[in-house]
C-alpha positions in Angstrom: 105.3 86.1 -20.2 106.7 85.8 -15.8 107.3 88.5 -13.5 111.3 87.2 -14.3 111.5 86.5 -17.9 111.6 90.4 -18.1 115.4 90.7 -17.1 116.1 87.6 -19.0 116.9 87.3 -23.3 113.9 86.5 -25.3 114.2 83.5 -26.9 113.4 84.7 -30.1 116.6 86.5 -29.2 119.0 83.6 -28.1 117.7 81.7 -31.3 119.6 84.0 -33.3 122.5 84.2 -31.1 123.0 80.6 -30.9 122.8 81.4 -34.8 126.0 82.6 -34.5 126.9 82.7 -38.7 124.6 85.2 -40.4 123.9 84.5 -44.4 122.3 87.9 -46.0 118.9 87.5 -47.0 118.9 88.0 -51.3 115.1 88.8 -50.5 112.8 90.0 -53.3 110.7 93.7 -52.9 108.7 92.2 -55.3 108.0 89.0 -53.3 107.6 90.9 -50.2 104.8 93.6 -51.9 103.0 90.6 -53.1 102.3 88.9 -50.2 100.4 92.1 -49.0 96.3 92.7 -50.1 95.8 96.2 -51.9 93.4 97.1 -49.3 95.9 97.8 -47.0 97.9 100.5 -48.3 94.7 102.0 -48.0 94.8 106.0 -46.2 91.6 106.7 -44.0 91.7 110.4 -43.3 88.3 110.0 -40.7 89.7 107.0 -39.0 93.1 109.4 -38.7 91.6 111.8 -37.4 89.7 109.7 -34.5 93.5 108.5 -33.4 95.3 111.7 -33.6 91.9 112.4 -31.2 91.7 110.5 -29.6 95.1 110.4 -28.1 95.4 114.1 -27.3 92.4 113.5 -25.2 94.0 111.2 -23.1 97.5 113.0 -23.0 95.1 116.2 -21.5 93.5 113.9 -19.1 96.1 113.1 -18.2 97.5 116.6 -17.5 94.1 116.7 -15.8 94.0 114.4 -13.3 98.2 115.7 -12.7 97.2 118.8 -11.7 95.3 116.8 -9.2 97.8 114.6 -6.9 99.0 116.9 -4.5 95.5 117.9 -3.5 94.8 114.6 -3.6 97.4 113.1 -1.5 97.3 115.4 0.9 93.2 115.3 1.3 94.4 111.3 1.6 96.8 112.0 4.5 95.0 113.9 6.1 91.5 111.8 6.0 93.3 108.8 7.3 96.1 110.5 9.6 99.3 108.7 7.3 102.6 110.1 9.1 104.6 112.2 6.7 106.9 109.5 6.1 104.0 107.7 4.5 102.6 110.8 3.1 105.6 111.5 0.3 105.7 108.3 -0.4 102.3 108.2 -1.8 102.9 111.7 -3.1 105.5 110.3 -5.2 104.3 107.2 -6.3 101.2 109.2 -7.6 104.2 111.3 -9.8 105.8 108.8 -10.6 103.0 106.8 -12.4 102.0 110.1 -13.6 105.4 110.4 -15.2 105.3 107.3 -16.5 101.5 108.1 -18.1 102.3 110.9 -19.8 105.5 110.3 -20.5 104.1 107.0 -22.8 101.3 110.0 -23.9 104.1 112.2 -25.5 105.6 109.3 -27.3 102.9 108.8 -29.3 102.7 112.2 -30.2 105.7 111.7 -31.4 104.8 108.7 -33.0 101.5 110.1 -34.3 103.5 112.7 -36.2 106.6 110.5 -37.3 103.6 108.6 -39.3 102.2 111.8 -40.7 105.8 112.8 -41.3 105.7 109.7 -43.8 102.5 110.9 -45.6 101.2 107.2 -43.7 97.7 108.8 -42.2 95.8 110.6 -45.3 96.3 110.7 -49.0 96.0 114.3 -48.5 99.3 115.9 -48.0 98.3 118.9 -45.9 96.1 117.2 -43.8 99.2 115.1 -42.8 101.7 118.4 -43.0 98.8 120.5 -41.0 99.1 117.2 -38.2 102.4 117.1 -38.0 103.3 120.3 -37.4 100.9 120.5 -35.0 102.3 117.4 -33.0 105.5 117.5 -33.0 106.1 121.2 -32.6 103.7 120.9 -29.3 107.0 117.8 -27.8 109.3 120.4 -29.3 110.4 118.1 -33.1 111.3 120.1 -35.3 109.3 118.2 -38.1 110.2 119.0 -41.1 113.8 119.2 -40.8 113.7 115.9 -38.5 111.0 114.4 -41.7 113.8 115.3 -44.0 116.3 112.9 -41.8 114.1 111.0 -41.3 113.0 109.7 -44.9 116.9 109.5 -45.8 117.7 106.7 -42.6 114.2 105.1 -44.8 116.6 105.2 -47.7 119.6 104.3 -46.5 118.4 101.6 -43.5 122.3 100.7 -41.7 124.0 101.3 -43.3 127.2 102.7 -42.8 128.1 105.1 -44.6 124.8 106.2 -45.7 122.0 105.9 -43.1 121.2 109.8 -41.0 120.1 108.6 -38.0 122.9 106.9 -36.1 126.0 105.3 -36.9 127.5 102.7 -35.1 131.7 104.0 -33.6 134.0 102.1 -35.1 136.8 100.3 -33.6 139.0 103.4 -34.8 137.4 105.8 -33.7 138.2 104.3 -30.3 141.3 104.2 -30.7 141.5 100.5 -30.1 144.5 98.2 -31.3 143.9 95.8 -34.3 141.5 93.8 -33.1 144.5 90.7 -34.7 146.8 92.3 -31.7 144.5 93.7 -29.0 143.8 91.7 -25.6 141.3 92.0 -23.0 143.9 94.3 -21.8 143.2 96.7 -24.1 140.0 96.7 -24.4 139.0 97.1 -20.4 141.1 100.1 -20.4 139.9 102.0 -22.8 136.0 100.7 -23.6 135.0 99.5 -20.9 133.4 100.9 -17.7 131.4 100.4 -14.6 127.7 99.3 -14.7 127.3 102.5 -12.8 128.5 104.3 -14.8 127.1 103.2 -17.8 123.5 102.6 -16.8 124.4 106.9 -15.7 125.1 107.4 -19.7 122.4 104.9 -21.1 120.3 107.6 -19.0 122.0 110.7 -19.9 121.1 109.5 -23.3 117.0 108.6 -23.1 117.1 112.0 -21.5 119.1 114.3 -23.5 120.2 111.9 -27.1 117.4 113.1 -29.1 117.9 116.6 -28.9 121.0 116.9 -29.2 121.1 114.9 -32.2 118.6 117.5 -33.5 120.9 120.4 -32.0 124.3 119.3 -34.2 123.6 116.0 -34.8 125.3 113.8 -32.0 125.6 109.6 -32.9 124.1 111.1 -36.6 126.9 110.5 -39.6 130.3 111.7 -38.9 130.4 112.7 -43.3 128.4 116.2 -41.4 130.9 118.4 -40.3 130.8 119.9 -36.5 127.6 121.2 -35.4 125.9 120.3 -38.4 122.1 121.3 -36.9 118.4 120.4 -38.1 118.0 124.2 -37.3 120.2 125.5 -39.6 118.4 125.9 -43.1 122.0 126.3 -45.2 123.1 122.5 -43.0 124.1 119.7 -45.6 121.2 117.4 -44.1 119.2 119.3 -46.2 119.3 120.4 -50.1 118.7 124.1 -51.5 114.8 123.2 -52.1 114.0 122.3 -48.2 115.4 125.6 -46.9 112.2 127.1 -46.5 110.5 124.3 -45.0 113.0 124.8 -42.5 112.6 128.3 -41.8 109.2 127.3 -40.1 109.5 124.3 -38.3 112.0 126.8 -36.1 108.9 129.5 -36.8 106.5 127.1 -34.4 109.3 126.1 -32.1 110.3 128.8 -31.0 106.6 130.4 -31.3 105.9 126.9 -28.3 108.8 127.9 -26.8 107.1 131.1 -26.6 104.3 129.9 -25.5 106.2 128.0 -22.3 108.0 130.7 -21.5 104.5 132.1 -21.0 102.9 128.9 -19.0 105.6 129.2 -17.3 105.6 132.9 -16.6 101.4 132.3 -15.3 102.7 128.9 -12.9 106.3 128.4 -12.3 109.5 127.0 -13.2 108.6 123.5 -11.1 105.2 123.7 -12.5 106.6 122.8 -16.3 109.1 121.1 -15.0 106.3 118.3 -13.1 104.1 118.9 -15.7 105.9 118.7 -18.8 109.8 118.6 -19.1 109.8 115.1 -17.1 107.5 113.2 -18.9 108.7 115.1 -22.6 112.2 113.6 -22.0 111.7 110.3 -22.9 113.1 108.5 -26.6 112.4 104.1 -26.8 113.6 104.3 -30.9 117.6 103.0 -29.9 116.1 99.2 -29.4 114.1 99.6 -33.4 117.9 98.9 -34.8 120.9 99.0 -32.0 121.1 95.1 -31.2 123.9 92.4 -30.8 122.3 90.2 -33.2 121.4 92.6 -35.8 124.0 93.8 -38.8 125.1 96.7 -40.4 126.4 96.8 -44.6 129.1 98.9 -45.5 129.2 99.1 -49.6 128.0 96.9 -52.6 126.5 94.7 -50.0 123.1 96.9 -48.8 120.1 96.7 -50.1 116.7 98.4 -49.7 115.5 95.2 -48.2 118.7 94.3 -46.0 118.2 97.2 -44.6 114.6 96.9 -43.5 115.3 93.4 -42.6 118.0 95.0 -39.9 115.5 95.9 -37.5 113.9 94.4 -34.8 109.7 93.7 -34.1 109.7 94.3 -29.9 106.0 93.9 -27.7 107.0 97.6 -26.5 105.5 97.5 -22.6 102.9 95.1 -24.2 99.5 96.6 -25.0 100.8 100.0 -23.5 102.9 100.1 -26.7 100.1 98.9 -29.2 97.8 100.7 -27.7 99.6 105.1 -27.2 103.0 104.5 -29.3 99.8 103.2 -32.7 102.4 99.8 -33.3 105.6 102.2 -33.6 107.3 99.5 -31.8 105.7 95.8 -32.3 105.3 96.7 -36.0 108.7 97.8 -37.1 109.9 95.7 -39.8 107.5 96.5 -42.1 107.0 100.3 -41.3 110.3 99.8 -43.5 109.4 97.9 -46.0 105.7 100.1 -45.8 106.5 103.5 -44.7 103.7 104.6 -46.0 101.1 102.2 -44.5 99.1 104.2 -41.1 100.0 102.3 -38.5 96.7 100.4 -37.9 97.0 98.2 -41.0 101.0 97.5 -39.9 99.9 94.5 -37.6 97.9 92.6 -40.2 101.0 93.7 -43.1 103.4 92.0 -40.1 101.6 89.0 -40.3 101.0 88.8 -44.7 104.7 89.3 -44.6 106.0 86.9 -42.0 106.3 84.3 -44.5 108.1 85.6 -47.2 110.7 87.0 -44.6 110.8 84.0 -42.8 113.8 83.1 -40.5 115.2 86.9 -41.9 112.5 88.0 -39.6 113.5 89.7 -36.7 111.6 89.1 -33.2 112.2 89.6 -29.8 110.4 89.3 -26.7 113.3 90.5 -23.9 111.5 92.8 -21.6 112.3 96.3 -22.8 114.1 97.2 -19.8 116.4 94.8 -20.1 116.4 95.2 -23.6 118.6 98.8 -23.6 120.4 98.1 -20.5 122.0 94.5 -22.7 122.1 96.7 -26.0 123.5 99.3 -24.4 126.6 97.4 -23.2 127.1 94.7 -26.1 126.5 97.9 -28.6 129.8 99.3 -28.3 131.6 99.6 -31.7 131.6 98.0 -35.5 135.2 96.8 -37.2 136.2 99.4 -39.9 136.6 96.5 -42.1 133.6 94.3 -43.4 130.8 94.8 -46.1 128.8 93.5 -43.3 129.8 93.9 -39.3 127.7 93.5 -36.4 128.7 95.5 -33.6 131.7 94.2 -30.4 130.7 94.7 -26.4 133.3 96.4 -23.9 135.9 93.2 -24.7 136.0 93.4 -28.4 133.6 90.0 -28.9 130.3 89.7 -31.0 127.5 87.3 -31.0 127.6 86.2 -34.3 129.8 86.7 -37.7 128.8 86.4 -41.3 128.9 83.3 -43.2 132.1 83.4 -46.0 134.8 85.0 -46.8 133.0 89.1 -46.9 132.1 91.1 -44.2 133.9 89.1 -41.6 137.4 91.7 -41.9 139.0 92.6 -38.7 136.1 90.1 -36.2 137.5 87.7 -34.4 
């Protein structure tokens, strides 16, 4: 890929756009399972522990390097008699570099914890539980609470009634006129935004969106009452028998917050901001299911296979995503079909099932940041009617529609 191509749509995305008429898959899960060699289902505890320890060691190494940035910048500035503006620029560049790599490392901790949430790293449940609690608690994710809703997400991916993670707003939610009578000015007056405001919203969602979802179900399934929370054991998202584990998650989070408070007291608020909070505030899961060319399903049109196919494999930051994010974006389609297969086997699973999935396999080589901007601008709402629907943009336009009469009610 040439450098300028990171700012344009990938050829795979363009091909899906041009194939604007979508036919839902009738894929057989039996055929998909038959394509995967049996040895790929095996979970190796020792191998998984190696990956965890390697990642933790690199995360700690980044931290140690980060503690030396100011002294290193000062030494360089003094040695080479750099002017003050140059020193500031050098120091800023070093901190930005650190924040990028440490944020990737923190995100990788989430990815490993995510694997344990599926019991994918070991056949021993206790290993998955202990590793998951440690990894997720460090980045302030309530492990058991998250695991409950995330598993529900896997059982109902892109189902507008049952998915837990994200339910798109509808035309009615945004108080837009009926699609048969709406004109461009209606969309412009109600939902069209300036690029600057869209960028502001995008950044704020990346910074705070995940924690707000955990705190009060922001952007989650609207069937739950206001202020439904992952931290409240009595929340309707949990079954009564799960409430004890939710308390365990809360105790772990409270313990981590206490550790952070002590650490802040011993260092400073600025120190904690630079070394913990800035790297911590990064999310990336939005792109895995929010794409203008990917459908959402209602009622009896949804099947597990269709939900699993309603995601996109992306080469998220190339080798960086492979190494530090443990294939979570590169092989997300395979993960939705086989969530208990460990991440280190998922590349082989992807290659095995591609021939079976055929044209329904979704891949997008669009640059990560451009794809994020594109989805944030294009994935604005879905129609209230129709069993198979696609995102519409701020002008009320969709890039695809379902073939035939089913699912196109309200699509213009």
